[in-house]
SEROVEX-172354 format. One record per atom (N, C-alpha, C): residue number from 1; residue in one letter; z, y, x. Coordinates in Angstrom, 1 decimal. Example, Ala and Ser with C-alpha at 12.3 -4.5 7.8 and 13.67 -1.06 7.14 Angstrom:
! SEROVEX-172354
(atom 1, "A", (7.8, -5.7, 13.2))
(atom 1, "A", (7.8, -4.5, 12.3))
(atom 1, "A", (7.8, -3.3, 13.2))
(atom 2, "S", (7.1, -2.2, 12.8))
(atom 2, "S", (7.1, -1.1, 13.7))
(atom 2, "S", (7.9, 0.0, 12.9))
//
This chain:
! SEROVEX-172354
(atom 1, "M", (9.6, 51.0, -99.7))
(atom 1, "M", (10.5, 52.1, -99.8))
(atom 1, "M", (11.6, 51.8, -100.9))
(atom 2, "F", (12.8, 52.1, -100.6))
(atom 2, "F", (13.9, 51.9, -101.5))
(atom 2, "F", (14.0, 53.0, -102.6))
(atom 3, "A", (14.4, 52.6, -103.7))
(atom 3, "A", (14.6, 53.5, -104.8))
(atom 3, "A", (15.7, 54.6, -104.4))
(atom 4, "L", (15.5, 55.8, -104.8))
(atom 4, "L", (16.4, 56.9, -104.4))
(atom 4, "L", (17.8, 56.5, -104.8))
(atom 5, "T", (18.0, 56.0, -106.0))
(atom 5, "T", (19.4, 55.7, -106.5))
(atom 5, "T", (20.0, 54.6, -105.6))
(atom 6, "Q", (19.2, 53.7, -105.1))
(atom 6, "Q", (19.8, 52.7, -104.2))
(atom 6, "Q", (20.1, 53.3, -102.9))
(atom 7, "Q", (19.2, 54.2, -102.4))
(atom 7, "Q", (19.5, 54.9, -101.1))
(atom 7, "Q", (20.9, 55.6, -101.2))
(atom 8, "I", (21.0, 56.4, -102.3))
(atom 8, "I", (22.2, 57.2, -102.5))
(atom 8, "I", (23.5, 56.2, -102.6))
(atom 9, "T", (23.4, 55.1, -103.3))
(atom 9, "T", (24.5, 54.2, -103.3))
(atom 9, "T", (24.8, 53.7, -102.0))
(atom 10, "D", (23.8, 53.3, -101.2))
(atom 10, "D", (24.0, 52.8, -99.8))
(atom 10, "D", (24.7, 53.9, -98.9))
(atom 11, "I", (24.2, 55.1, -99.0))
(atom 11, "I", (24.7, 56.2, -98.2))
(atom 11, "I", (26.2, 56.4, -98.6))
(atom 12, "E", (26.5, 56.4, -99.9))
(atom 12, "E", (27.8, 56.6, -100.4))
(atom 12, "E", (28.8, 55.5, -99.9))
(atom 13, "T", (28.3, 54.3, -99.9))
(atom 13, "T", (29.1, 53.2, -99.4))
(atom 13, "T", (29.4, 53.4, -97.9))
(atom 14, "T", (28.4, 53.8, -97.1))
(atom 14, "T", (28.7, 54.0, -95.7))
(atom 14, "T", (29.7, 55.2, -95.5))
(atom 15, "L", (29.5, 56.2, -96.3))
(atom 15, "L", (30.4, 57.4, -96.1))
(atom 15, "L", (31.8, 57.0, -96.6))
(atom 16, "N", (32.0, 56.2, -97.6))
(atom 16, "N", (33.3, 55.8, -98.0))
(atom 16, "N", (33.9, 54.9, -97.0))
(atom 17, "N", (33.2, 54.1, -96.3))
(atom 17, "N", (33.7, 53.3, -95.2))
(atom 17, "N", (34.1, 54.2, -94.0))
(atom 18, "L", (33.4, 55.2, -93.8))
(atom 18, "L", (33.7, 56.2, -92.7))
(atom 18, "L", (35.0, 56.9, -93.0))
(atom 19, "Q", (35.2, 57.2, -94.3))
(atom 19, "Q", (36.4, 57.9, -94.8))
(atom 19, "Q", (37.6, 57.1, -94.5))
(atom 20, "K", (37.5, 55.8, -94.5))
(atom 20, "K", (38.6, 54.9, -94.2))
(atom 20, "K", (39.0, 55.0, -92.7))
(atom 21, "R", (38.1, 55.4, -91.9))
(atom 21, "R", (38.3, 55.4, -90.4))
(atom 21, "R", (38.5, 56.8, -89.9))
(atom 22, "V", (38.1, 57.8, -90.6))
(atom 22, "V", (38.2, 59.2, -90.2))
(atom 22, "V", (39.0, 60.0, -91.1))
(atom 23, "D", (40.1, 60.6, -90.7))
(atom 23, "D", (40.9, 61.5, -91.5))
(atom 23, "D", (40.2, 62.6, -92.1))
(atom 24, "N", (40.4, 63.0, -93.3))
(atom 24, "N", (39.7, 64.1, -94.0))
(atom 24, "N", (38.2, 64.1, -93.9))
(atom 25, "F", (37.6, 63.0, -93.9))
(atom 25, "F", (36.2, 62.9, -93.9))
(atom 25, "F", (35.6, 63.4, -95.2))
(atom 26, "P", (34.7, 64.4, -95.1))
(atom 26, "P", (34.1, 65.0, -96.3))
(atom 26, "P", (33.0, 64.2, -97.0))
(atom 27, "V", (33.4, 63.2, -97.7))
(atom 27, "V", (32.4, 62.2, -98.3))
(atom 27, "V", (31.4, 63.0, -99.2))
(atom 28, "T", (32.0, 63.8, -100.1))
(atom 28, "T", (31.2, 64.5, -101.2))
(atom 28, "T", (30.2, 65.4, -100.5))
(atom 29, "E", (30.7, 66.2, -99.6))
(atom 29, "E", (29.8, 67.2, -99.0))
(atom 29, "E", (28.7, 66.6, -98.2))
(atom 30, "I", (29.0, 65.6, -97.5))
(atom 30, "I", (28.0, 64.9, -96.7))
(atom 30, "I", (27.0, 64.2, -97.6))
(atom 31, "L", (27.5, 63.6, -98.7))
(atom 31, "L", (26.7, 62.8, -99.6))
(atom 31, "L", (25.7, 63.8, -100.3))
(atom 32, "I", (26.2, 65.0, -100.7))
(atom 32, "I", (25.3, 66.0, -101.3))
(atom 32, "I", (24.2, 66.4, -100.3))
(atom 33, "S", (24.6, 66.6, -99.0))
(atom 33, "S", (23.6, 67.0, -98.0))
(atom 33, "S", (22.5, 65.9, -97.8))
(atom 34, "R", (23.0, 64.7, -97.7))
(atom 34, "R", (22.0, 63.6, -97.5))
(atom 34, "R", (21.2, 63.4, -98.7))
(atom 35, "M", (21.7, 63.6, -100.0))
(atom 35, "M", (20.9, 63.5, -101.2))
(atom 35, "M", (19.9, 64.6, -101.2))
(atom 36, "L", (20.2, 65.8, -100.8))
(atom 36, "L", (19.2, 66.9, -100.8))
(atom 36, "L", (18.1, 66.6, -99.8))
(atom 37, "I", (18.4, 66.1, -98.7))
(atom 37, "I", (17.4, 65.7, -97.7))
(atom 37, "I", (16.5, 64.6, -98.3))
(atom 38, "N", (17.1, 63.6, -98.8))
(atom 38, "N", (16.3, 62.4, -99.4))
(atom 38, "N", (15.5, 62.9, -100.6))
(atom 39, "L", (16.0, 63.7, -101.4))
(atom 39, "L", (15.3, 64.2, -102.6))
(atom 39, "L", (14.1, 65.0, -102.1))
(atom 40, "G", (14.3, 65.9, -101.1))
(atom 40, "G", (13.3, 66.7, -100.6))
(atom 40, "G", (12.1, 65.9, -100.0))
(atom 41, "R", (12.5, 64.9, -99.3))
(atom 41, "R", (11.5, 64.0, -98.8))
(atom 41, "R", (10.6, 63.3, -99.9))
(atom 42, "E", (11.4, 62.9, -100.9))
(atom 42, "E", (10.7, 62.1, -102.0))
(atom 42, "E", (9.8, 63.1, -102.8))
(atom 43, "I", (10.2, 64.3, -103.0))
(atom 43, "I", (9.4, 65.3, -103.7))
(atom 43, "I", (8.2, 65.6, -102.9))
(atom 44, "S", (8.4, 65.8, -101.6))
(atom 44, "S", (7.2, 66.1, -100.7))
(atom 44, "S", (6.3, 64.9, -100.6))
(atom 45, "F", (6.8, 63.7, -100.6))
(atom 45, "F", (5.9, 62.5, -100.6))
(atom 45, "F", (5.0, 62.5, -101.9))
(atom 46, "H", (5.6, 62.8, -103.0))
(atom 46, "H", (4.8, 62.7, -104.3))
(atom 46, "H", (3.8, 63.9, -104.3))
(atom 47, "L", (4.2, 65.0, -103.8))
(atom 47, "L", (3.2, 66.1, -103.8))
(atom 47, "L", (2.1, 65.8, -102.8))
(atom 48, "D", (2.4, 65.2, -101.6))
(atom 48, "D", (1.4, 64.8, -100.7))
(atom 48, "D", (0.4, 63.8, -101.3))
(atom 49, "Q", (1.0, 62.9, -102.1))
(atom 49, "Q", (0.1, 61.8, -102.8))
(atom 49, "Q", (-0.9, 62.5, -103.7))
(atom 50, "R", (-0.4, 63.5, -104.4))
(atom 50, "R", (-1.3, 64.2, -105.4))
(atom 50, "R", (-2.4, 65.1, -104.6))
(atom 51, "L", (-2.0, 65.6, -103.5))
(atom 51, "L", (-2.9, 66.5, -102.7))
(atom 51, "L", (-3.9, 65.7, -101.8))
(atom 52, "R", (-3.6, 64.5, -101.4))
(atom 52, "R", (-4.4, 63.8, -100.5))
(atom 52, "R", (-5.9, 63.7, -100.9))
(atom 53, "P", (-6.1, 63.3, -102.2))
(atom 53, "P", (-7.5, 63.2, -102.6))
(atom 53, "P", (-8.3, 64.5, -102.5))
(atom 54, "F", (-7.6, 65.6, -102.4))
(atom 54, "F", (-8.3, 66.9, -102.2))
(atom 54, "F", (-8.3, 67.3, -100.8))
(atom 55, "G", (-7.9, 66.5, -99.9))
(atom 55, "G", (-7.9, 66.8, -98.5))
(atom 55, "G", (-6.9, 67.8, -98.0))
(atom 56, "L", (-5.8, 68.0, -98.8))
(atom 56, "L", (-4.8, 69.0, -98.4))
(atom 56, "L", (-3.5, 68.3, -98.1))
(atom 57, "S", (-2.7, 69.0, -97.2))
(atom 57, "S", (-1.3, 68.6, -97.0))
(atom 57, "S", (-0.5, 69.5, -97.8))
(atom 58, "E", (0.8, 69.1, -97.9))
(atom 58, "E", (1.8, 69.9, -98.7))
(atom 58, "E", (1.9, 71.3, -98.1))
(atom 59, "S", (1.9, 71.4, -96.7))
(atom 59, "S", (2.0, 72.7, -96.0))
(atom 59, "S", (0.8, 73.6, -96.3))
(atom 60, "E", (-0.4, 73.0, -96.3))
(atom 60, "E", (-1.6, 73.7, -96.6))
(atom 60, "E", (-1.6, 74.2, -98.1))
(atom 61, "F", (-1.1, 73.4, -99.0))
(atom 61, "F", (-1.0, 73.8, -100.4))
(atom 61, "F", (0.0, 74.9, -100.5))
(atom 62, "K", (1.1, 74.9, -99.8))
(atom 62, "K", (2.0, 76.0, -99.9))
(atom 62, "K", (1.4, 77.3, -99.4))
(atom 63, "V", (0.6, 77.3, -98.4))
(atom 63, "V", (-0.1, 78.4, -97.8))
(atom 63, "V", (-1.1, 79.0, -98.9))
(atom 64, "L", (-1.9, 78.1, -99.5))
(atom 64, "L", (-2.8, 78.5, -100.5))
(atom 64, "L", (-2.1, 79.1, -101.7))
(atom 65, "M", (-1.0, 78.5, -102.1))
(atom 65, "M", (-0.2, 79.0, -103.3))
(atom 65, "M", (0.4, 80.4, -103.0))
(atom 66, "S", (0.9, 80.5, -101.7))
(atom 66, "S", (1.5, 81.8, -101.3))
(atom 66, "S", (0.5, 82.9, -101.3))
(atom 67, "I", (-0.7, 82.6, -100.9))
(atom 67, "I", (-1.8, 83.6, -100.9))
(atom 67, "I", (-2.2, 83.9, -102.3))
(atom 68, "Y", (-2.3, 82.9, -103.2))
(atom 68, "Y", (-2.7, 83.1, -104.6))
(atom 68, "Y", (-1.7, 83.9, -105.3))
(atom 69, "A", (-0.4, 83.7, -105.0))
(atom 69, "A", (0.7, 84.4, -105.7))
(atom 69, "A", (0.8, 85.9, -105.2))
(atom 70, "S", (0.2, 86.3, -104.1))
(atom 70, "S", (0.4, 87.6, -103.6))
(atom 70, "S", (-0.6, 88.6, -104.4))
(atom 71, "P", (-0.3, 89.9, -104.4))
(atom 71, "P", (-1.2, 90.8, -105.0))
(atom 71, "P", (-2.6, 90.7, -104.4))
(atom 72, "D", (-3.6, 90.6, -105.2))
(atom 72, "D", (-5.0, 90.5, -104.8))
(atom 72, "D", (-5.3, 89.3, -104.0))
(atom 73, "S", (-4.3, 88.3, -104.0))
(atom 73, "S", (-4.5, 87.1, -103.2))
(atom 73, "S", (-4.9, 87.4, -101.7))
(atom 74, "V", (-4.1, 88.4, -101.2))
(atom 74, "V", (-4.3, 88.8, -99.8))
(atom 74, "V", (-2.9, 88.9, -99.1))
(atom 75, "V", (-2.7, 88.3, -97.9))
(atom 75, "V", (-1.5, 88.4, -97.2))
(atom 75, "V", (-1.8, 88.5, -95.7))
(atom 76, "N", (-0.7, 88.9, -95.0))
(atom 76, "N", (-0.8, 88.8, -93.5))
(atom 76, "N", (-0.1, 87.5, -93.1))
(atom 77, "P", (-0.4, 87.0, -91.9))
(atom 77, "P", (0.2, 85.8, -91.5))
(atom 77, "P", (1.7, 85.8, -91.4))
(atom 78, "G", (2.3, 86.9, -91.1))
(atom 78, "G", (3.8, 87.1, -91.0))
(atom 78, "G", (4.4, 86.8, -92.4))
(atom 79, "E", (3.8, 87.4, -93.4))
(atom 79, "E", (4.3, 87.1, -94.8))
(atom 79, "E", (4.2, 85.6, -95.1))
(atom 80, "L", (3.2, 85.0, -94.7))
(atom 80, "L", (3.1, 83.5, -94.9))
(atom 80, "L", (4.2, 82.7, -94.3))
(atom 81, "C", (4.6, 83.2, -93.1))
(atom 81, "C", (5.7, 82.5, -92.4))
(atom 81, "C", (7.0, 82.5, -93.2))
(atom 82, "A", (7.3, 83.7, -93.7))
(atom 82, "A", (8.5, 83.8, -94.6))
(atom 82, "A", (8.4, 83.1, -95.9))
(atom 83, "G", (7.2, 83.2, -96.5))
(atom 83, "G", (7.0, 82.6, -97.8))
(atom 83, "G", (6.9, 81.1, -97.8))
(atom 84, "T", (6.5, 80.5, -96.7))
(atom 84, "T", (6.3, 79.0, -96.6))
(atom 84, "T", (7.3, 78.3, -95.8))
(atom 85, "G", (8.1, 79.1, -95.0))
(atom 85, "G", (9.1, 78.4, -94.1))
(atom 85, "G", (8.4, 77.8, -92.9))
(atom 86, "Q", (7.3, 78.3, -92.5))
(atom 86, "Q", (6.6, 77.7, -91.4))
(atom 86, "Q", (6.7, 78.7, -90.2))
(atom 87, "S", (6.6, 78.1, -89.0))
(atom 87, "S", (6.6, 79.0, -87.8))
(atom 87, "S", (5.2, 79.7, -87.6))
(atom 88, "P", (5.2, 80.7, -86.8))
(atom 88, "P", (3.9, 81.4, -86.6))
(atom 88, "P", (2.9, 80.5, -86.0))
(atom 89, "A", (3.3, 79.6, -85.1))
(atom 89, "A", (2.3, 78.7, -84.5))
(atom 89, "A", (1.7, 77.7, -85.6))
(atom 90, "N", (2.6, 77.3, -86.5))
(atom 90, "N", (2.1, 76.3, -87.5))
(atom 90, "N", (1.3, 77.1, -88.5))
(atom 91, "I", (1.6, 78.3, -88.9))
(atom 91, "I", (0.8, 79.1, -89.8))
(atom 91, "I", (-0.6, 79.2, -89.2))
(atom 92, "T", (-0.7, 79.5, -87.9))
(atom 92, "T", (-2.0, 79.7, -87.2))
(atom 92, "T", (-2.8, 78.4, -87.4))
(atom 93, "R", (-2.1, 77.2, -87.1))
(atom 93, "R", (-2.8, 75.9, -87.2))
(atom 93, "R", (-3.3, 75.7, -88.6))
(atom 94, "L", (-2.4, 75.9, -89.6))
(atom 94, "L", (-2.7, 75.7, -91.0))
(atom 94, "L", (-3.9, 76.6, -91.5))
(atom 95, "T", (-3.8, 77.9, -91.1))
(atom 95, "T", (-4.8, 78.8, -91.6))
(atom 95, "T", (-6.1, 78.6, -90.9))
(atom 96, "D", (-6.1, 78.1, -89.6))
(atom 96, "D", (-7.4, 77.8, -89.0))
(atom 96, "D", (-8.1, 76.7, -89.7))
(atom 97, "S", (-7.3, 75.7, -90.2))
(atom 97, "S", (-7.8, 74.6, -90.9))
(atom 97, "S", (-8.4, 75.0, -92.3))
(atom 98, "L", (-7.7, 75.9, -92.9))
(atom 98, "L", (-8.1, 76.4, -94.2))
(atom 98, "L", (-9.3, 77.3, -94.1))
(atom 99, "V", (-9.4, 78.1, -93.1))
(atom 99, "V", (-10.6, 78.9, -92.8))
(atom 99, "V", (-11.8, 78.0, -92.5))
(atom 100, "E", (-11.6, 77.0, -91.7))
(atom 100, "E", (-12.7, 76.1, -91.4))
(atom 100, "E", (-13.2, 75.4, -92.6))
(atom 101, "R", (-12.4, 75.1, -93.6))
(atom 101, "R", (-12.8, 74.5, -94.8))
(atom 101, "R", (-13.3, 75.5, -95.9))
(atom 102, "E", (-13.3, 76.8, -95.5))
(atom 102, "E", (-13.7, 77.8, -96.4))
(atom 102, "E", (-12.9, 78.0, -97.6))
(atom 103, "L", (-11.6, 77.7, -97.5))
(atom 103, "L", (-10.7, 77.9, -98.6))
(atom 103, "L", (-10.0, 79.3, -98.6))
(atom 104, "I", (-9.9, 79.8, -97.3))
(atom 104, "I", (-9.4, 81.2, -97.1))
(atom 104, "I", (-10.3, 81.8, -96.1))
(atom 105, "S", (-10.2, 83.1, -96.0))
(atom 105, "S", (-11.0, 83.9, -95.0))
(atom 105, "S", (-10.0, 84.9, -94.3))
(atom 106, "R", (-10.4, 85.2, -93.1))
(atom 106, "R", (-9.7, 86.3, -92.3))
(atom 106, "R", (-10.6, 87.5, -92.4))
(atom 107, "V", (-10.0, 88.6, -92.8))
(atom 107, "V", (-10.7, 89.9, -92.9))
(atom 107, "V", (-9.8, 91.0, -92.3))
(atom 108, "P", (-10.5, 92.1, -91.9))
(atom 108, "P", (-9.7, 93.2, -91.4))
(atom 108, "P", (-8.8, 93.8, -92.5))
(atom 109, "D", (-7.6, 94.2, -92.2))
(atom 109, "D", (-6.7, 94.9, -93.1))
(atom 109, "D", (-7.3, 96.2, -93.4))
(atom 110, "E", (-7.4, 96.6, -94.7))
(atom 110, "E", (-7.9, 97.9, -95.1))
(atom 110, "E", (-7.1, 99.1, -94.6))
(atom 111, "Q", (-5.8, 98.9, -94.4))
(atom 111, "Q", (-5.0, 100.0, -93.9))
(atom 111, "Q", (-4.9, 100.1, -92.4))
(atom 112, "D", (-5.1, 99.0, -91.7))
(atom 112, "D", (-5.0, 98.9, -90.3))
(atom 112, "D", (-6.1, 97.9, -89.8))
(atom 113, "R", (-7.2, 98.4, -89.4))
(atom 113, "R", (-8.3, 97.6, -89.0))
(atom 113, "R", (-8.1, 96.7, -87.8))
(atom 114, "R", (-7.0, 97.0, -87.0))
(atom 114, "R", (-6.6, 96.1, -85.9))
(atom 114, "R", (-6.0, 94.8, -86.3))
(atom 115, "R", (-5.5, 94.8, -87.5))
(atom 115, "R", (-4.8, 93.6, -88.1))
(atom 115, "R", (-5.8, 92.8, -89.0))
(atom 116, "L", (-5.6, 91.5, -89.0))
(atom 116, "L", (-6.3, 90.7, -89.9))
(atom 116, "L", (-5.4, 90.2, -91.1))
(atom 117, "V", (-6.0, 90.1, -92.2))
(atom 117, "V", (-5.3, 89.5, -93.4))
(atom 117, "V", (-6.0, 88.3, -93.8))
(atom 118, "L", (-5.3, 87.5, -94.6))
(atom 118, "L", (-5.9, 86.2, -95.1))
(atom 118, "L", (-6.1, 86.4, -96.6))
(atom 119, "Q", (-7.2, 85.9, -97.1))
(atom 119, "Q", (-7.4, 86.0, -98.5))
(atom 119, "Q", (-8.1, 84.7, -99.0))
(atom 120, "L", (-7.9, 84.3, -100.2))
(atom 120, "L", (-8.5, 83.2, -100.8))
(atom 120, "L", (-10.0, 83.4, -101.0))
(atom 121, "T", (-10.8, 82.4, -100.8))
(atom 121, "T", (-12.2, 82.4, -101.1))
(atom 121, "T", (-12.3, 82.0, -102.5))
(atom 122, "S", (-13.5, 82.0, -103.0))
(atom 122, "S", (-13.7, 81.5, -104.4))
(atom 122, "S", (-13.5, 80.0, -104.5))
(atom 123, "Q", (-13.8, 79.3, -103.4))
(atom 123, "Q", (-13.5, 77.9, -103.4))
(atom 123, "Q", (-12.0, 77.6, -103.3))
(atom 124, "G", (-11.3, 78.4, -102.6))
(atom 124, "G", (-9.8, 78.3, -102.5))
(atom 124, "G", (-9.2, 78.5, -103.9))
(atom 125, "T", (-9.7, 79.6, -104.5))
(atom 125, "T", (-9.1, 79.9, -105.9))
(atom 125, "T", (-9.4, 78.8, -106.9))
(atom 126, "A", (-10.7, 78.3, -106.8))
(atom 126, "A", (-11.0, 77.2, -107.7))
(atom 126, "A", (-10.1, 75.9, -107.5))
(atom 127, "L", (-9.9, 75.6, -106.2))
(atom 127, "L", (-9.1, 74.5, -105.9))
(atom 127, "L", (-7.6, 74.7, -106.4))
(atom 128, "I", (-7.1, 75.9, -106.2))
(atom 128, "I", (-5.7, 76.1, -106.6))
(atom 128, "I", (-5.6, 76.0, -108.1))
(atom 129, "K", (-6.6, 76.5, -108.9))
(atom 129, "K", (-6.6, 76.4, -110.3))
(atom 129, "K", (-6.7, 74.9, -110.8))
(atom 130, "K", (-7.4, 74.1, -110.0))
(atom 130, "K", (-7.5, 72.7, -110.3))
(atom 130, "K", (-6.2, 71.9, -110.0))
(atom 131, "L", (-5.5, 72.3, -108.9))
(atom 131, "L", (-4.3, 71.6, -108.5))
(atom 131, "L", (-3.0, 72.1, -109.2))
(atom 132, "M", (-3.0, 73.3, -109.6))
(atom 132, "M", (-1.8, 73.8, -110.3))
(atom 132, "M", (-1.3, 73.0, -111.4))
(atom 133, "P", (-2.1, 72.5, -112.3))
(atom 133, "P", (-1.6, 71.7, -113.4))
(atom 133, "P", (-0.9, 70.4, -112.8))
(atom 134, "L", (-1.4, 69.8, -111.8))
(atom 134, "L", (-0.8, 68.6, -111.2))
(atom 134, "L", (0.6, 69.0, -110.7))
(atom 135, "S", (0.8, 70.1, -110.0))
(atom 135, "S", (2.0, 70.5, -109.4))
(atom 135, "S", (3.0, 70.9, -110.5))
(atom 136, "I", (2.6, 71.6, -111.5))
(atom 136, "I", (3.4, 72.0, -112.7))
(atom 136, "I", (3.9, 70.8, -113.4))
(atom 137, "D", (3.0, 69.8, -113.7))
(atom 137, "D", (3.3, 68.6, -114.4))
(atom 137, "D", (4.4, 67.8, -113.7))
(atom 138, "R", (4.3, 67.7, -112.4))
(atom 138, "R", (5.3, 66.9, -111.6))
(atom 138, "R", (6.6, 67.6, -111.6))
(atom 139, "A", (6.6, 68.9, -111.5))
(atom 139, "A", (7.9, 69.7, -111.5))
(atom 139, "A", (8.6, 69.5, -112.8))
(atom 140, "R", (7.9, 69.6, -113.9))
(atom 140, "R", (8.5, 69.4, -115.3))
(atom 140, "R", (9.0, 68.0, -115.4))
(atom 141, "K", (8.3, 67.0, -114.9))
(atom 141, "K", (8.7, 65.6, -115.1))
(atom 141, "K", (10.0, 65.3, -114.2))
(atom 142, "N", (10.0, 65.9, -113.0))
(atom 142, "N", (11.2, 65.7, -112.2))
(atom 142, "N", (12.5, 66.2, -112.8))
(atom 143, "Y", (12.4, 67.3, -113.6))
(atom 143, "Y", (13.6, 67.9, -114.1))
(atom 143, "Y", (13.7, 67.7, -115.7))
(atom 144, "R", (13.0, 66.8, -116.3))
(atom 144, "R", (13.0, 66.7, -117.7))
(atom 144, "R", (14.3, 66.3, -118.3))
(atom 145, "D", (15.2, 65.7, -117.6))
(atom 145, "D", (16.5, 65.3, -118.1))
(atom 145, "D", (17.5, 66.4, -118.0))
(atom 146, "F", (17.2, 67.5, -117.5))
(atom 146, "F", (18.1, 68.7, -117.4))
(atom 146, "F", (17.9, 69.7, -118.5))
(atom 147, "S", (18.9, 70.2, -119.0))
(atom 147, "S", (18.8, 71.4, -120.0))
(atom 147, "S", (18.4, 72.6, -119.2))
(atom 148, "R", (18.0, 73.7, -119.9))
(atom 148, "R", (17.7, 74.9, -119.2))
(atom 148, "R", (19.0, 75.5, -118.5))
(atom 149, "T", (20.1, 75.3, -119.2))
(atom 149, "T", (21.4, 75.8, -118.7))
(atom 149, "T", (21.8, 75.0, -117.4))
(atom 150, "E", (21.6, 73.7, -117.4))
(atom 150, "E", (21.8, 72.8, -116.2))
(atom 150, "E", (20.9, 73.2, -115.1))
(atom 151, "L", (19.7, 73.5, -115.4))
(atom 151, "L", (18.7, 73.9, -114.3))
(atom 151, "L", (19.2, 75.2, -113.7))
(atom 152, "K", (19.6, 76.2, -114.5))
(atom 152, "K", (20.0, 77.5, -114.0))
(atom 152, "K", (21.3, 77.4, -113.2))
(atom 153, "K", (22.2, 76.5, -113.6))
(atom 153, "K", (23.4, 76.3, -112.9))
(atom 153, "K", (23.1, 75.6, -111.5))
(atom 154, "L", (22.2, 74.6, -111.5))
(atom 154, "L", (21.8, 73.9, -110.3))
(atom 154, "L", (21.2, 74.9, -109.3))
(atom 155, "L", (20.3, 75.8, -109.8))
(atom 155, "L", (19.7, 76.8, -109.0))
(atom 155, "L", (20.7, 77.8, -108.4))
(atom 156, "T", (21.6, 78.2, -109.2))
(atom 156, "T", (22.7, 79.1, -108.8))
(atom 156, "T", (23.5, 78.4, -107.7))
(atom 157, "D", (23.9, 77.2, -107.9))
(atom 157, "D", (24.6, 76.5, -106.9))
(atom 157, "D", (23.9, 76.3, -105.6))
(atom 158, "L", (22.6, 76.0, -105.7))
(atom 158, "L", (21.8, 75.8, -104.5))
(atom 158, "L", (21.7, 77.1, -103.7))
(atom 159, "K", (21.5, 78.2, -104.4))
(atom 159, "K", (21.4, 79.5, -103.8))
(atom 159, "K", (22.7, 79.8, -103.1))
(atom 160, "Q", (23.8, 79.5, -103.7))
(atom 160, "Q", (25.1, 79.7, -103.1))
(atom 160, "Q", (25.3, 78.9, -101.8))
(atom 161, "L", (24.8, 77.6, -101.8))
(atom 161, "L", (24.8, 76.8, -100.6))
(atom 161, "L", (23.9, 77.5, -99.5))
(atom 162, "A", (22.8, 77.9, -99.9))
(atom 162, "A", (21.9, 78.6, -98.9))
(atom 162, "A", (22.5, 79.8, -98.3))
(atom 163, "A", (23.2, 80.6, -99.2))
(atom 163, "A", (23.9, 81.8, -98.7))
(atom 163, "A", (25.0, 81.5, -97.7))
(atom 164, "T", (25.7, 80.4, -98.0))
(atom 164, "T", (26.8, 80.0, -97.1))
(atom 164, "T", (26.2, 79.5, -95.8))
(atom 165, "I", (25.1, 78.8, -95.8))
(atom 165, "I", (24.5, 78.3, -94.6))
(atom 165, "I", (23.9, 79.5, -93.8))
(atom 166, "D", (23.3, 80.5, -94.5))
(atom 166, "D", (22.8, 81.7, -93.8))
(atom 166, "D", (24.0, 82.5, -93.1))
(atom 167, "R", (25.1, 82.6, -93.8))
(atom 167, "R", (26.3, 83.3, -93.2))
(atom 167, "R", (26.7, 82.6, -91.9))
(atom 168, "D", (26.8, 81.3, -92.0))
(atom 168, "D", (27.3, 80.5, -90.9))
(atom 168, "D", (26.3, 80.6, -89.7))
(atom 169, "N", (25.0, 80.7, -90.0))
(atom 169, "N", (23.9, 80.8, -89.0))
(atom 169, "N", (24.0, 82.2, -88.4))
(atom 170, "E", (24.3, 83.2, -89.2))
(atom 170, "E", (24.4, 84.6, -88.6))
(atom 170, "E", (25.6, 84.7, -87.7))
(atom 171, "V", (26.7, 84.1, -88.1))
(atom 171, "V", (27.9, 84.1, -87.3))
(atom 171, "V", (27.6, 83.4, -86.0))
(atom 172, "A", (27.0, 82.2, -86.0))
(atom 172, "A", (26.7, 81.4, -84.8))
(atom 172, "A", (25.7, 82.2, -83.9))
(atom 173, "A", (24.7, 82.9, -84.5))
(atom 173, "A", (23.8, 83.7, -83.7))
(atom 173, "A", (24.5, 84.8, -83.1))
(atom 174, "S", (25.4, 85.5, -83.8))
(atom 174, "S", (26.1, 86.7, -83.2))
(atom 174, "S", (27.1, 86.2, -82.0))
(atom 175, "K", (27.7, 85.0, -82.2))
(atom 175, "K", (28.5, 84.5, -81.1))
(atom 175, "K", (27.7, 84.1, -79.9))
(atom 176, "K", (26.5, 83.6, -80.1))
(atom 176, "K", (25.6, 83.3, -79.0))
(atom 176, "K", (25.2, 84.5, -78.2))
(atom 177, "V", (24.9, 85.6, -79.0))
(atom 177, "V", (24.5, 86.9, -78.3))
(atom 177, "V", (25.7, 87.4, -77.5))
(atom 178, "I", (26.9, 87.4, -78.1))
(atom 178, "I", (28.1, 87.9, -77.4))
(atom 178, "I", (28.4, 87.0, -76.2))
(atom 179, "N", (28.3, 85.7, -76.3))
(atom 179, "N", (28.7, 84.8, -75.2))
(atom 179, "N", (27.5, 84.6, -74.2))
(atom 180, "G", (26.4, 85.1, -74.6))
(atom 180, "G", (25.2, 85.1, -73.9))
(atom 180, "G", (24.7, 83.9, -73.1))
//
């Protein structure tokens, strides 16, 4: 695997070459997008490496963390979809695996017995408590060269990018509905 900095340099070179051939080519915008994708993959890769000895994938870890973070460590599957960015089908597959390994359980919802909710088992809670320091340590290491002010600015900028993409998606979806 190539170092991230080399990947970015190579991508930038390619984009600069494209700019010579395409009028108004947005080198900076495309480079940022490509960097976010590559950085995301690298961060996921490192998390997967840390989780593999425990028999977990990154997606399973996100499910466990989402359940752990919820009040009383109980959620319904729909809440997991939103909190983890996973589709309902994928949440079903992930939770089936976690139930089978006795890290979570499905129990009837106390307010509506027709619905099932997911909750951590004692084994799931123990695993989360064991894994959390690894996750926290890596996050701190990844961002150690940033000041608190720089981190807050980066977070604000990324949220702004997400809001722009959401607006564009909403416009595209409304046009699709209108044009049917």
